[in-house]
Biopython code that builds the backbone (N, CA, C, O; Angstrom):
import numpy as np
from Bio.PDB.StructureBuilder import StructureBuilder

atoms = [
    (1, "MET", "N", (11.334, -12.568, 22.377)),
    (1, "MET", "CA", (12.433, -12.838, 21.473)),
    (1, "MET", "C", (11.955, -13.661, 20.271)),
    (1, "MET", "O", (12.294, -13.357, 19.128)),
    (2, "ILE", "N", (11.173, -14.694, 20.541)),
    (2, "ILE", "CA", (10.654, -15.522, 19.444)),
    (2, "ILE", "C", (9.663, -14.721, 18.605)),
    (2, "ILE", "O", (9.618, -14.867, 17.383)),
    (3, "SER", "N", (8.879, -13.883, 19.253)),
    (3, "SER", "CA", (7.928, -13.041, 18.533)),
    (3, "SER", "C", (8.656, -12.092, 17.584)),
    (3, "SER", "O", (8.213, -11.896, 16.452)),
    (4, "ALA", "N", (9.757, -11.507, 18.024)),
    (4, "ALA", "CA", (10.540, -10.618, 17.168)),
    (4, "ALA", "C", (11.148, -11.381, 15.999)),
    (4, "ALA", "O", (11.247, -10.854, 14.891)),
    (5, "MET", "N", (11.554, -12.624, 16.246)),
    (5, "MET", "CA", (12.131, -13.442, 15.185)),
    (5, "MET", "C", (11.077, -13.740, 14.112)),
    (5, "MET", "O", (11.359, -13.639, 12.918)),
    (6, "PHE", "N", (9.871, -14.104, 14.537)),
    (6, "PHE", "CA", (8.803, -14.373, 13.580)),
    (6, "PHE", "C", (8.391, -13.111, 12.836)),
    (6, "PHE", "O", (8.013, -13.178, 11.666)),
    (7, "THR", "N", (8.458, -11.978, 13.491)),
    (7, "THR", "CA", (8.148, -10.713, 12.827)),
    (7, "THR", "C", (9.151, -10.430, 11.715)),
    (7, "THR", "O", (8.768, -10.010, 10.623)),
    (8, "GLU", "N", (10.411, -10.655, 11.983)),
    (8, "GLU", "CA", (11.451, -10.433, 10.972)),
    (8, "GLU", "C", (11.331, -11.421, 9.815)),
    (8, "GLU", "O", (11.495, -11.045, 8.654)),
    (9, "VAL", "N", (11.049, -12.670, 10.127)),
    (9, "VAL", "CA", (10.869, -13.676, 9.069)),
    (9, "VAL", "C", (9.657, -13.312, 8.214)),
    (9, "VAL", "O", (9.699, -13.425, 6.989)),
    (10, "GLY", "N", (8.585, -12.876, 8.858)),
    (10, "GLY", "CA", (7.395, -12.455, 8.108)),
    (10, "GLY", "C", (7.671, -11.256, 7.224)),
    (10, "GLY", "O", (7.179, -11.187, 6.097)),
    (11, "ALA", "N", (8.453, -10.310, 7.725)),
    (11, "ALA", "CA", (8.812, -9.142, 6.917)),
    (11, "ALA", "C", (9.673, -9.547, 5.724)),
    (11, "ALA", "O", (9.514, -8.999, 4.633)),
    (12, "ALA", "N", (10.575, -10.493, 5.921)),
    (12, "ALA", "CA", (11.426, -10.958, 4.824)),
    (12, "ALA", "C", (10.598, -11.677, 3.759)),
    (12, "ALA", "O", (10.821, -11.493, 2.563)),
    (13, "ILE", "N", (9.654, -12.484, 4.196)),
    (13, "ILE", "CA", (8.787, -13.195, 3.241)),
    (13, "ILE", "C", (7.921, -12.208, 2.478)),
    (13, "ILE", "O", (7.725, -12.358, 1.272)),
    (14, "THR", "N", (7.401, -11.203, 3.167)),
    (14, "THR", "CA", (6.585, -10.181, 2.506)),
    (14, "THR", "C", (7.410, -9.406, 1.484)),
    (14, "THR", "O", (6.931, -9.139, 0.382)),
    (15, "ALA", "N", (8.628, -9.045, 1.829)),
    (15, "ALA", "CA", (9.495, -8.316, 0.899)),
    (15, "ALA", "C", (9.828, -9.174, -0.315)),
    (15, "ALA", "O", (9.837, -8.674, -1.441)),
    (16, "PHE", "N", (10.100, -10.447, -0.103)),
    (16, "PHE", "CA", (10.423, -11.341, -1.220)),
    (16, "PHE", "C", (9.227, -11.505, -2.150)),
    (16, "PHE", "O", (9.381, -11.459, -3.371)),
    (17, "SER", "N", (8.038, -11.697, -1.585)),
    (17, "SER", "CA", (6.847, -11.868, -2.422)),
    (17, "SER", "C", (6.507, -10.585, -3.174)),
    (17, "SER", "O", (6.039, -10.642, -4.311)),
    (18, "THR", "N", (6.736, -9.433, -2.554)),
    (18, "THR", "CA", (6.502, -8.165, -3.244)),
    (18, "THR", "C", (7.475, -7.997, -4.406)),
    (18, "THR", "O", (7.074, -7.583, -5.493)),
    (19, "ALA", "N", (8.736, -8.312, -4.189)),
    (19, "ALA", "CA", (9.735, -8.211, -5.251)),
    (19, "ALA", "C", (9.417, -9.180, -6.386)),
    (19, "ALA", "O", (9.545, -8.831, -7.559)),
    (20, "LEU", "N", (9.007, -10.383, -6.040)),
    (20, "LEU", "CA", (8.653, -11.372, -7.056)),
    (20, "LEU", "C", (7.446, -10.914, -7.865)),
    (20, "LEU", "O", (7.426, -11.045, -9.089)),
    (21, "GLY", "N", (6.445, -10.381, -7.183)),
    (21, "GLY", "CA", (5.257, -9.877, -7.880)),
    (21, "GLY", "C", (5.572, -8.717, -8.804)),
    (21, "GLY", "O", (5.047, -8.649, -9.916)),
    (22, "ASN", "N", (6.427, -7.801, -8.357)),
    (22, "ASN", "CA", (6.821, -6.676, -9.209)),
    (22, "ASN", "C", (7.616, -7.144, -10.419)),
    (22, "ASN", "O", (7.466, -6.599, -11.512)),
    (23, "GLY", "N", (8.456, -8.147, -10.229)),
    (23, "GLY", "CA", (9.222, -8.692, -11.349)),
    (23, "GLY", "C", (8.326, -9.347, -12.387)),
    (23, "GLY", "O", (8.509, -9.149, -13.588)),
    (24, "ILE", "N", (7.365, -10.121, -11.925)),
    (24, "ILE", "CA", (6.432, -10.777, -12.851)),
    (24, "ILE", "C", (5.607, -9.750, -13.598)),
    (24, "ILE", "O", (5.369, -9.898, -14.796)),
    (25, "THR", "N", (5.166, -8.704, -12.902)),
    (25, "THR", "CA", (4.389, -7.645, -13.544)),
    (25, "THR", "C", (5.212, -6.942, -14.616)),
    (25, "THR", "O", (4.689, -6.615, -15.681)),
    (26, "SER", "N", (6.487, -6.707, -14.349)),
    (26, "SER", "CA", (7.360, -6.060, -15.330)),
    (26, "SER", "C", (7.573, -6.938, -16.559)),
    (26, "SER", "O", (7.588, -6.440, -17.685)),
    (27, "VAL", "N", (7.735, -8.225, -16.348)),
    (27, "VAL", "CA", (7.933, -9.136, -17.479)),
    (27, "VAL", "C", (6.663, -9.229, -18.320)),
    (27, "VAL", "O", (6.735, -9.232, -19.548)),
    (28, "ILE", "N", (5.519, -9.303, -17.681)),
    (28, "ILE", "CA", (4.253, -9.378, -18.413)),
    (28, "ILE", "C", (4.035, -8.103, -19.222)),
    (28, "ILE", "O", (3.497, -8.163, -20.327)),
    (29, "ALA", "N", (4.444, -6.950, -18.690)),
    (29, "ALA", "CA", (4.273, -5.685, -19.397)),
    (29, "ALA", "C", (5.055, -5.657, -20.708)),
    (29, "ALA", "O", (4.690, -4.913, -21.619)),
    (30, "MET", "N", (6.124, -6.453, -20.826)),
    (30, "MET", "CA", (6.865, -6.508, -22.089)),
    (30, "MET", "C", (6.066, -7.209, -23.172)),
    (30, "MET", "O", (6.244, -6.914, -24.354)),
    (31, "PHE", "N", (5.184, -8.136, -22.792)),
    (31, "PHE", "CA", (4.464, -8.940, -23.769)),
    (31, "PHE", "C", (3.015, -8.506, -23.976)),
    (31, "PHE", "O", (2.437, -8.762, -25.033)),
    (32, "TYR", "N", (2.418, -7.844, -22.965)),
    (32, "TYR", "CA", (1.017, -7.460, -23.066)),
    (32, "TYR", "C", (0.807, -6.122, -22.386)),
    (32, "TYR", "O", (1.256, -5.908, -21.260)),
    (33, "ASP", "N", (0.124, -5.227, -23.074)),
    (33, "ASP", "CA", (-0.207, -3.914, -22.541)),
    (33, "ASP", "C", (-1.719, -3.819, -22.439)),
    (33, "ASP", "O", (-2.423, -4.151, -23.393)),
    (34, "SER", "N", (-2.229, -3.372, -21.300)),
    (34, "SER", "CA", (-3.677, -3.367, -21.092)),
    (34, "SER", "C", (-4.397, -2.355, -21.986)),
    (34, "SER", "O", (-5.586, -2.525, -22.257)),
    (35, "THR", "N", (-3.718, -1.325, -22.444)),
    (35, "THR", "CA", (-4.386, -0.342, -23.309)),
    (35, "THR", "C", (-4.286, -0.711, -24.780)),
    (35, "THR", "O", (-5.249, -0.521, -25.524)),
    (36, "ASN", "N", (-3.153, -1.230, -25.216)),
    (36, "ASN", "CA", (-2.950, -1.535, -26.634)),
    (36, "ASN", "C", (-3.062, -3.019, -26.956)),
    (36, "ASN", "O", (-3.090, -3.378, -28.133)),
    (37, "GLY", "N", (-3.126, -3.870, -25.985)),
    (37, "GLY", "CA", (-3.195, -5.308, -26.231)),
    (37, "GLY", "C", (-1.806, -5.916, -26.291)),
    (37, "GLY", "O", (-0.901, -5.495, -25.572)),
    (38, "ILE", "N", (-1.646, -6.902, -27.150)),
    (38, "ILE", "CA", (-0.381, -7.634, -27.233)),
    (38, "ILE", "C", (0.675, -6.766, -27.927)),
    (38, "ILE", "O", (0.379, -6.080, -28.905)),
    (39, "THR", "N", (1.884, -6.804, -27.421)),
    (39, "THR", "CA", (2.976, -6.009, -27.984)),
    (39, "THR", "C", (3.657, -6.786, -29.107)),
    (39, "THR", "O", (3.421, -7.986, -29.251)),
    (40, "PRO", "N", (4.493, -6.128, -29.904)),
    (40, "PRO", "CA", (5.224, -6.858, -30.944)),
    (40, "PRO", "C", (6.084, -7.990, -30.379)),
    (40, "PRO", "O", (6.199, -9.054, -30.987)),
    (41, "LEU", "N", (6.674, -7.758, -29.232)),
    (41, "LEU", "CA", (7.459, -8.820, -28.600)),
    (41, "LEU", "C", (6.560, -9.980, -28.179)),
    (41, "LEU", "O", (6.961, -11.140, -28.268)),
    (42, "GLY", "N", (5.350, -9.673, -27.723)),
    (42, "GLY", "CA", (4.382, -10.714, -27.376)),
    (42, "GLY", "C", (3.959, -11.521, -28.596)),
    (42, "GLY", "O", (3.774, -12.735, -28.516)),
    (43, "SER", "N", (3.807, -10.835, -29.730)),
    (43, "SER", "CA", (3.469, -11.543, -30.970)),
    (43, "SER", "C", (4.572, -12.503, -31.371)),
    (43, "SER", "O", (4.311, -13.637, -31.773)),
    (44, "LEU", "N", (5.810, -12.035, -31.257)),
    (44, "LEU", "CA", (6.935, -12.913, -31.584)),
    (44, "LEU", "C", (7.008, -14.098, -30.636)),
    (44, "LEU", "O", (7.350, -15.208, -31.044)),
    (45, "LEU", "N", (6.688, -13.862, -29.370)),
    (45, "LEU", "CA", (6.680, -14.955, -28.403)),
    (45, "LEU", "C", (5.622, -15.994, -28.770)),
    (45, "LEU", "O", (5.889, -17.195, -28.726)),
    (46, "LEU", "N", (4.430, -15.538, -29.131)),
    (46, "LEU", "CA", (3.379, -16.477, -29.529)),
    (46, "LEU", "C", (3.756, -17.256, -30.782)),
    (46, "LEU", "O", (3.495, -18.456, -30.869)),
    (47, "ILE", "N", (4.365, -16.587, -31.745)),
    (47, "ILE", "CA", (4.810, -17.285, -32.957)),
    (47, "ILE", "C", (5.868, -18.328, -32.600)),
    (47, "ILE", "O", (5.834, -19.448, -33.109)),
    (48, "GLY", "N", (6.802, -17.962, -31.731)),
    (48, "GLY", "CA", (7.845, -18.899, -31.317)),
    (48, "GLY", "C", (7.289, -20.104, -30.586)),
    (48, "GLY", "O", (7.737, -21.229, -30.809)),
    (49, "VAL", "N", (6.316, -19.879, -29.715)),
    (49, "VAL", "CA", (5.697, -20.998, -28.998)),
    (49, "VAL", "C", (4.952, -21.896, -29.980)),
    (49, "VAL", "O", (5.006, -23.120, -29.863)),
    (50, "GLY", "N", (4.261, -21.301, -30.941)),
    (50, "GLY", "CA", (3.549, -22.095, -31.939)),
    (50, "GLY", "C", (4.489, -22.943, -32.780)),
    (50, "GLY", "O", (4.237, -24.128, -32.998)),
    (51, "VAL", "N", (5.561, -22.341, -33.247)),
    (51, "VAL", "CA", (6.546, -23.091, -34.045)),
    (51, "VAL", "C", (7.171, -24.193, -33.202)),
    (51, "VAL", "O", (7.386, -25.304, -33.687)),
    (52, "GLY", "N", (7.460, -23.890, -31.954)),
    (52, "GLY", "CA", (8.040, -24.902, -31.071)),
    (52, "GLY", "C", (7.107, -26.080, -30.845)),
    (52, "GLY", "O", (7.552, -27.227, -30.831)),
    (53, "LEU", "N", (5.816, -25.810, -30.667)),
    (53, "LEU", "CA", (4.848, -26.895, -30.481)),
    (53, "LEU", "C", (4.714, -27.748, -31.735)),
    (53, "LEU", "O", (4.629, -28.973, -31.651)),
    (54, "VAL", "N", (4.696, -27.103, -32.896)),
    (54, "VAL", "CA", (4.609, -27.867, -34.152)),
    (54, "VAL", "C", (5.867, -28.718, -34.323)),
    (54, "VAL", "O", (5.778, -29.882, -34.713)),
    (55, "TYR", "N", (7.031, -28.148, -34.035)),
    (55, "TYR", "CA", (8.281, -28.901, -34.155)),
    (55, "TYR", "C", (8.299, -30.074, -33.173)),
    (55, "TYR", "O", (8.730, -31.171, -33.529)),
    (56, "PHE", "N", (7.835, -29.852, -31.947)),
    (56, "PHE", "CA", (7.776, -30.924, -30.959)),
    (56, "PHE", "C", (6.853, -32.044, -31.436)),
    (56, "PHE", "O", (7.198, -33.221, -31.330)),
    (57, "GLY", "N", (5.687, -31.683, -31.956)),
    (57, "GLY", "CA", (4.759, -32.697, -32.469)),
    (57, "GLY", "C", (5.329, -33.466, -33.640)),
    (57, "GLY", "O", (5.169, -34.684, -33.728)),
    (58, "TRP", "N", (5.992, -32.761, -34.539)),
    (58, "TRP", "CA", (6.595, -33.407, -35.701)),
    (58, "TRP", "C", (7.665, -34.410, -35.279)),
    (58, "TRP", "O", (7.710, -35.527, -35.795)),
    (59, "ARG", "N", (8.532, -34.011, -34.338)),
    (59, "ARG", "CA", (9.575, -34.926, -33.865)),
    (59, "ARG", "C", (8.977, -36.113, -33.111)),
    (59, "ARG", "O", (9.495, -37.227, -33.198)),
    (60, "LEU", "N", (7.901, -35.885, -32.379)),
    (60, "LEU", "CA", (7.246, -36.970, -31.656)),
    (60, "LEU", "C", (6.678, -37.993, -32.640)),
    (60, "LEU", "O", (6.835, -39.199, -32.447)),
    (61, "ILE", "N", (6.022, -37.514, -33.688)),
    (61, "ILE", "CA", (5.458, -38.420, -34.692)),
    (61, "ILE", "C", (6.570, -39.167, -35.422)),
    (61, "ILE", "O", (6.467, -40.371, -35.658)),
    (62, "LYS", "N", (7.644, -38.439, -35.782)),
    (62, "LYS", "CA", (8.772, -39.108, -36.441)),
    (62, "LYS", "C", (9.385, -40.169, -35.541)),
    (62, "LYS", "O", (9.763, -41.239, -36.016)),
    (63, "GLY", "N", (9.488, -39.886, -34.251)),
    (63, "GLY", "CA", (10.043, -40.858, -33.311)),
    (63, "GLY", "C", (9.163, -42.093, -33.183)),
    (63, "GLY", "O", (9.666, -43.215, -33.115)),
    (64, "LEU", "N", (7.855, -41.889, -33.151)),
    (64, "LEU", "CA", (6.947, -43.028, -33.068)),
    (64, "LEU", "C", (6.997, -43.886, -34.313)),
    (64, "LEU", "O", (6.915, -45.112, -34.228)),
    (65, "ILE", "N", (7.132, -43.249, -35.483)),
    (65, "ILE", "CA", (7.212, -44.007, -36.734)),
    (65, "ILE", "C", (8.527, -44.791, -36.788)),
    (65, "ILE", "O", (8.536, -45.947, -37.213)),
    (66, "SER", "N", (9.628, -44.184, -36.366)),
    (66, "SER", "CA", (10.915, -44.882, -36.436)),
    (66, "SER", "C", (10.977, -46.011, -35.401)),
    (66, "SER", "O", (11.687, -46.990, -35.629)),
    (67, "LEU", "N", (10.265, -45.914, -34.280)),
    (67, "LEU", "CA", (10.221, -47.011, -33.322)),
    (67, "LEU", "C", (9.443, -48.193, -33.882)),
    (67, "LEU", "O", (9.765, -49.348, -33.605)),
    (68, "ARG", "N", (8.430, -47.899, -34.659)),
    (68, "ARG", "CA", (7.616, -48.968, -35.202)),
    (68, "ARG", "C", (8.373, -49.762, -36.252)),
    (68, "ARG", "O", (8.158, -50.966, -36.390)),
    (69, "ARG", "N", (9.259, -49.105, -36.995)),
    (69, "ARG", "CA", (10.033, -49.786, -38.027)),
    (69, "ARG", "C", (11.100, -50.688, -37.430)),
    (69, "ARG", "O", (11.463, -51.694, -38.040)),
    (70, "ALA", "N", (11.602, -50.356, -36.271)),
    (70, "ALA", "CA", (12.710, -51.119, -35.681)),
    (70, "ALA", "C", (12.301, -52.457, -35.171)),
    (70, "ALA", "O", (13.133, -53.201, -34.651)),
]
sb = StructureBuilder()
sb.init_structure("model")
sb.init_model(0)
sb.init_chain("A")
sb.init_seg("    ")
for serial, (resi, resn, name, xyz) in enumerate(atoms, 1):
    if name == "N":
        sb.init_residue(resn, " ", resi, " ")
    sb.init_atom(name, np.array(xyz, "f"), 0.0, 1.0, " ", f" {name:<3s}", serial, name[0])
structure = sb.get_structure()
């Protein structure tokens, strides 16, 4: 009985990990294609991440300067 329970739990974990892996593979395929390289959506994602990092750095520097004045 316990062996059957562990078998079912193992099957559920395997199914969940397979579904998760397939989902991640599908999402990655939207941004990168192994034959053509980065997709237009991937380029936009990289531009967005770059702009976000620059904006984060700018706000961090502004915050440090305004703390020093106070």
